[in-house]
N, C-alpha and C positions, 0 to 999 in steps of 0.2 A: 255597651260592653262589646269588645271584640268577639266575633263569633267563635274564635278559638278558645275562649274562656267559658262559653256557655256550658252549664252543667257542673262547673267547678264547685266543689263542696267548701262551705265556709262554716266554721263552728260558731254558734251563738250560745253563750253561756248565760243562762237565766231566762225564764219564761214569763217575766213580768211584762209590764207595758212596753218598756224600752226594748227588751229582747224580741217581743213579738212584732213590734213595728219594724225593727231592723230586719228581722227575718222576712217579713211580708214584702218589704221593698227590695231586698236582695233577690227574692224569688221572682218578683215582677221583672227585674232586669236580666233574668236568665241564669242566675247562679242557683246553687242548691244549698240553702241554709240547713244546718243540722243543729237543732235546738236541744240543749240539755237543761233539765229542770229538776231540782231536788225535791220539790213538794207538789205544787199544783200551778197551773197556768193562772197568771194574774198578779203574782207578787203582792205588793201593798195595795193593789186594787183587789181587795179580798172582801167578798160578800158572803156572810154566813146566814144560814137559815135556822129557824127555831124548830127543832124536831117535835112532832106531836101536836103542833098548834094549828088551829083552823086558819085558813088563808095563807097566802104566800108572803109571809112576813120576812123581812130581811134586815140584817144589821151590817152596816158598813164599818168593818174593822180597821180599815186603813183610810185611803182617800175617800172622801164623801161629798166634797163640795168643790166646784170648779168655776173660776171666774170667766167672763166672756173674753177677757184679754188673752186667754189661752187658746189662740186661734189654730195652732198646729194640732193641739189635742182635739179641738172641736171638729177639725177636718175629718178625723177618724170616727168621731161620734156620728157625724152626718153620713159618712161612708157606710157605716154598719147599720144605719137606720134606727139608732137609739133615740128615745125621747128624753127630754130633760124637764125638770120642774124647779121653781124657785126653792132655794134652801132656807129653812127658818132660822136664820141668824138673828142675833139680838137686834131689835128695832128695825129689821128689814121690812119693806112694805108689805110682804105677804105673811109676816109673822103676826098672829093675832094679838099677842101681848108679850111683854118682857118684864121680868122682875129683876132688879138689881139689889142684891142683899150684901151689905158691907157692915162689919162691926155690929152685927145684930139688928141693923135697921134696914127695912125693906122698902123699896120704892117701885110702885106699879106704873108701867108706861105702855102706851100704844105707839107713841112717837117720842122723839128726843125732847120735844117741848114739854112733855109730862114729867121730866126728871128735874130735880132741884137745880138751882143755879150753879152749884159747885161743879156739876158735871159739864155744864156749858163752859165754865171757866177752864176745865181740863181740856176740853176739845179745842177751845181757842188757843190754849197754851201749846198744844201739839201742832196745830196749824202754823202758829208763829214760829215755833222751834224749827219746823221744816223749812220755812222761808229764810230764817236767819242763818241756819247752819248748813242748808243743803240745796239752795237755789231751786226750790221745789217748782215754782211756777214756770221758771225758765226751762227746766228739764221737761215738764209736762208739755209745754208748747213744742219743744224740739221733738219729743216722741210723737205727738199728734201729727206733726209735719214731716215725719220721717227724715229729719235733718240730722243725718249721721255725723257729719263733721262737728256740729254744735253739741250733739249728745256726747261725743268723745271728748270735746273740749271741757265741758262741764265735769264729766266723770273723771277725767285725768286730774283735775284740780282737787276733787273730793277724795280720790284714792290717796293722793300724796298727803293730804291733810288728815284723813280720818282712818287710815288703815290700822292705826294702833289704838283706836278708840272703841270702847264698849258702847252698847246701846244706852246703858245707864249713865255713863260718863258724858255722852252726847246730850242727854237731857239736863244733867247737872250744869253743863257749861252754858246752857241757854238761860237768858234772863227771864224768859216766859215761864220757866219751870223752877224758879228759885224756891218755891214752896215745896217742902217735903210732903205735905198733905196732898198736894196736887200730883206729885210723882207717885205716891203710894196708890191713890185712886186710879191713876192711869195704868199702873202695873196690874191692878186687880180687875179693872173693867176694860181698859185699853181702847182700841179703836177697831172698827170693823167687826171682827168675830169674837172679841172678848179680851180678857186680860193678857198682858204681854210681859209680866214680870219674869216669867221663866226664860224669856229671851234677853233679859237685861245683861247677862254676862257676854252675850255674843257680839260680834262685830257690828257696828252700826251700818256698815256697808251692806250686810245681809238684809237689814230692815229697809234700807233705802231702795234696794232692788224690788222689794215687795210693793212699797207704796208708789214708786215711780211707774210701775207697770199695772197698777190697779189690781194686783193679784188678790187683794183682800176685800174686793168689792163685788156686790151683785152676784153672789154665788148661786149656782144651780146644782141640783143633784140629778143623777141618772135614774130614771124610772126603772125599777126592777133590779138595780144594783150595778155598780161600776165594773165588777168583774166580767160582766157581759162583753165589755169592749174587747179585751184581749182574747176572750173565748170566741167571739164572732170573727175577729181577724184570723184566728187560727183555722177556722172552717171556711173562710171566705174564698171564693173563686174569682179572681180579678177578671174583669172584662178585657183589659189590655194587659197582655203578658208576652214576654219574649222567650223564645226557645221551648217553653213548656206548652203542652196542648191545653186548649180551653177546658175548663173543669178542674184544673190543678189547684190545689190549696196546700197550705202548710201541713195540714193533717194528712193529705194524700201522699206527701213526700216523706212521711215518717212511718215506720213499721207500726201496724195496728193503730195508726192515727194518733200516737202518743209521743211526746218528747222522749229523748233518751234520759237515763237517770242522772243523778247528781254527779258533778265532776269531782274527782278526788285528787287528781294531779294534773298540773300543766307545766310543760318544760319545752325548751327549744332543742331542736335536733338538727342534723346536718342539712345544709341548704337553707338555713334560717326558717325552718318550719316550726309550727306550733303543734306539739303532740299532747293529746288530751286523753286521760284515762278516766273512765266513769265507774260508778259504784258497782256496775255489773262486771267489771274487770276488762271491758273492751277498750282497746287502744286504737285511736285514729290520729292520723297526722294531717295537718291542714296548712295551706299556704297563708291563710288569714283566719283570724278569730276575732269575734266581738264579745267583750266581757261586760255584761250588764248587771251582774249581781252586785250587791254592796261590796265596795272595794276591800273592806276589812276581811272578807272571806278569803282573800288572797294571802292574808297574814296568818290565818288560823285554821279554817275548815278545809282549805285546799292546799295541797303540797305544791308550792310554786318555787321554781328556781330563780335566782337573782337576775339571770340573763333576760327574763321576760320584759323588764322595764329598765330604763336608765335609773341610776341611783337617785337622782333628784326627784324622779317620779315616785320611787319607793318612799322617799322621805315624805312626799306630799300625801301618799296613801296613809302612812303611819300617823300623820298629824291631823288627818280628817277628824272632825269632831261631830259626833252624832247626838241628837236629842232623843231622850226617852219619851214614850207616850203610852198611855193606857186608856181603854174605853170599857164601859160596862153597859150592856143593853138588857132590857127585859121586854117581853111581849105582854100586852094588856088587852082586855076584852073590847075596849072601845076608846076613842079619844075623849075620855071623861073630863079632861082639862078645859074643854069648851063649855062645860056646864056653867051656869051663872052662880057666882058666889052669893052667899047671904050673910048678913051680920048676926050678932048674938040674939037679936029679936026675930030672926027669920026673914028680915026684909031684904029683897034682892038689892045687890050693890051695883049692878051693871058691869061687874068685873068677871073675868074668867077665874075659875077656882084654882087654876095652876097655869104657869106661864113658862116660856123659855127663860131660863134662870142663869144669871151670872152671880157668883158669890165668892167670898173668901173662905167659905167652909170647905169641907173635904171634897164635895162634888165638883166644885169650880164651875163647870159648864154643864147644864142639863138641857137637852134638845127633845122636843115633842114632835113625833113623826107620824102622820096619818094619811090615809087615802080615802077619806070620806067619813061621815058621822056614824054610820051604822056598821062599820067594819072593825075587826081587830086592828090594833095599832102598836107602835113601838116607842119606847122611851130610851134615849141614850141618857142614862142616869148620871153618868160622869164621863167627862173628857178632860184628861189632865196631861201635863207635860213635866219633864225633868224631875226635880225633887218631889213634886206632887205625885208623879207617876211611880217613883221609887218607893213611896210609902206603901203602895199596894202590892209590890212585887211578891212578898212572902204569903199573901193572903189568897185563900181559895175563892172561887166565884161566889160561893155562899157567904163567906165572911165579908167580901167586898160589898155584896148586896146589903148586908146589915148596916155597914158603915154609911152607905149612901142614903138608905132609907131614914136613918137617924138624922142626917144633915137636912134632908128635905122636910122631915117633921118639924124641925126647928123653924123652917121658913114658912111652911104651910101646916100649922097645927091642926086644922080642921079637915085636912085631906088625908084619906087612908089609901095611899098608893098600893099597899100590899094586897088589899082585897081585889084589886083589878088585875093583878099579875096572873097570867094563864100558862106560864111555862118557865123553864129554868133559865137563869141568866146566861148570857154569853159574854166573854171578856177576852181582852188581849193586853199584853204588855210587850211592846215590840222589842224592848231591850233584852227580853228573855226568849225571843224567838231565835232558834239556832241558825237559821239561814238569813237573818237580818241584823241582829245585834244592836238594833236601834231603829227609831222611826225614820229619821232623815238627817242628812248632814246640815250643820249650821256653823259656819266658820267663826272662830274666835279672833280677837284682834291679832294682827300680824300674820294672818293666814292668807292674805290676798295672793301672794306669790305662789303658794301651794295650790290654791284653787285654779289659778291661771294655767299652771302646768298641766293639771288634769283636764281642764276644759278644752285646751288647745292641743291635746295629745293626738287628735286625729290628723293634724298637719304633720305627717311623718317624713316629708322631705327634709325636715329640719333635724331629724334624729339620725344617729349612726345607722349604717346599713343593718347591723346585727341586732338592732332594737326595734325593727319595724315589723308590721304584720299582725300585732295584737292591738286592738282598738278598744279603748275604754268608753263606756256609755252608762247611762242610768242617772237617776236624779241626784246621786251624790257626786256626780261629775258635772252636774248642770250649773248654770250661772245663777239661777234663783232657787234657793233651797226650798224643798218641801212641796213642790207643785208638780203635778203630772206633766205639765207643759215641758218642764226640763227633761223629763224622761224621754219624751217624744223628740225634742230638739237634739239631744245628744245622740239618740238613735240615728237620726238623719245625718248628723255630722259623721258618725262612724260609717254609715252606708256610703257617703261620699268618699271617705278614706279608703274603703275597700275597692270601690269603683276605680279610684285613681291609681291604686296599687296595681290593679289588673289591666291598666291601660285604657280604661273607659273615659268618656267625656260627657259633659252635659250639653244640652242644647243652649246655644249662646243667648237665646231669648229667655231662658229660665236657669240662670246660673245657680250652682250649689254653693254651700258655705265656704268651701275651700277656694272656689273661683274668685270670690270677692273678699277673701280673708284680709288682705292688706287694708281694705276700706273699713272693715267692721271689727277687726281684731281688738280684744281688750287691751287697754294701755298696759305697758310693761314697766314695772318698777325696777330700778337697778338692784343688783344682788349684793353689791359692796357697800 
């Protein structure tokens, strides 16, 4: 960064992972990020605690599992010294057992081999479907070899062919999924983390991004909760920092160590500046701003003038599709699910009394989370999406609890979950959260052009002069929906954009995303 720009203020709207990463990197290069946050640092890296319960029990209300392919995200996990542990997804190696319960019939499994043959048929059908319709092996090989030209060649063909295709339509077009029964089972049990029928209306391109990058494989959770990551970055004092004295942190650059309050208005003013008004009535003008809150906030919660973005980008924001999601957690006295089950005669069966559960009942996904046999533990009673999530929207936490306990009694009639509960449930419906309006974006068919506009917005040399200076970031701008990796990547893209606007450059041996844009840019579809 040119020395003449050191200390220049840059607004960062949103204190979630994307906003905090952007602010942290801007600070390191000698700029002064000014972070605005309406609620609390973390965004959808939100870790709640159970009041009045023994032990430090946590509930991951948003992001809770992270794949090893999320290497940019992992960089910051390592930087802040956080530990990770395997996440107990269905049939994962570290998951003690899994129960798949469909149409009133339950199957107990420790590995995939323990499930009936029909589930193997479904798995084989999915693998064949990916090969037939999406060049899966070729793309995997190209990704492993970092063969960017080949990746782009395969992807360009798929985008042209599949942009108008739903996930479900993609399955139906495959000979391997000619059976409705197989498609139904796949939707309710799915691959990787569970059922994917709530994704069926979405663009198949969104699903391919997930499977190509291994985003649904080998997940790990953050010990003590994911919200620690942005919180630690907020307090972290970088060893290498430009302009600012050693010992500087984001917290130390803000009054009382806290972000500024919610943004209520954003507009352009003379000299192509971005003027920001906050909930406290303070008005500040900036030469650059990074907007990391969910983009729908610009349509509803924040008074934004049309001049902030080109009209095609406003259209893309308006067309962004968000998925709903809800969770319900309870604290329990111990991991009782590891007790050995007995039959009607009292004979041990060799099975756990309760398992990680996938079902077509109201709970859909139930996860069992513990930190040792003799400690209080946590159950995620229900993790649901879209219509399944909307069913719970009008219900109180207590009402939701009763519905979920009823579903689990039908699967485990001999297990009294209620007697082990030691505190009140905690719950979230992200579509009802005023500063989020949904869990994450998931493009519908025909949305590829919209997504590309938002994802490449940081390349502002291509924009009119009077539409530059505001940079979009966050997981709803990202290339792969619903993963923290996208929040990090778009933050770094925006940081590069700010740096470029202020006349900064990268080291030639470590180019930034804009420096190699022509090599890696997503394929562009014609507008006509």
